[in-house]
N, C-alpha and C positions, 0 to 999 in steps of 0.2 A: 474463619471464612477463607476459602481458596481465592487467590488473586487470578486474574485472567492471564493466560500465557502471553509473553511478549513475542512479538514478531519482528524480524529484521529482514530488510531487503538490501542486498549488497552491503551487509554489515551495518546498516542504519536502522535503528529501532524506531518503529512507527510512532510509538508514544513520545518520542523526542523530536519529531518533525514539527517545526514551528513555521507558521505562515505570518508574515508581516502584513498588517492591515492598517492602511492610512485612511483617515477620514477626510473627505474632500474639503469641507467647509470649516475645518478647525486644525489646530496644530497637534491633535492627538494621534498617536500611533499605538497600536496594540499588537500583541502576538497571540495567535490562536494555535492551540494544540489539543489533541484528545488523548485521554489515558488509554491504557491497554484494553480496557473493557469495550472500547469502540472499534477495535480491530479484530478481525476473525479470519482464520485460515481454515478452509475446508479442503482436506486432503482426500482425494478420491483414489479408488483402486486402479484407475486407468493411467497412472503416472501424471496426474494433473493436480494443480492446487488452484483454488479460487479464493482470492482475497476479497473480503468485504470491509471497505474502509471509507472514512468520511471523504467527501469530495475535495475539501481543502487539502487534505493529506495527499490524495492522489495527484492533484494539480501541482503541489509543491515538490513532489518526487520527480516530476518531469521538469519543472522550472529549474531546480538545482542540479539536474543531471544524474540523480540517483537512478532514474529510469530513462532509457533512451527511446526516441521515436523509431529507431531501427528495430524492427520486429525480429531480427536475427541476433540481436545483442543478448548475451547470456546474463541471467539474473540469478543470484544465489539467494536462497530462502532459508531462514532459520525460524523455528517455532519452538518456544519454551526451552531454548538452549540446545536444541537438536538441529543439526544441519540436514536439510532435506535434499540438497544437491543444486544443480544448475538447471535453469529453465529458460524458455523463451516465452515472450508474451504472445498469447493466442488472440485475445481480444480484451477491450476495455468497454464497459457498459455502465449506464446509470440505471437506477432502479426503475421498474416499470411505471410507477405512478408519477415520477418526475416532480415530487414535492421538494421544496427547499429542505435541506438537511438529510435527505434520503441518501443512503450509501452508494458508493461506486463499487463495481465488481471488476476485478482484474483476474483473468483466467490465464494461468501459466501451464505450459506443457513441458514435460521433462525433455531436456536437450538430448539429441541423438548421440552426441559425443560424450555425455556424462550424465549425472543425475539420475 
């Protein structure tokens, strides 16, 4: 059985992104992360890539600075060991149905200076 391709943003593999979860009324702390099967890169002919990833992964990428709120910041993308180049974030959206656990979508457009 073929495994899902691993995706890296700025050198960070998405299946290694952990989010710390603290439970308010107890001393328990957990760490959540999703395997590669939960991350998908859709590479289009128009020099764009759309990432489909879990919401906690998307949030953690911003919290830890892997992704910047600056829409002009360059983002490098790797899929299955292949560097796709440098991109800028065009938009971030949640799934249309807005159910808990539905994926987030991050659309990246190839940088004019590279990628």
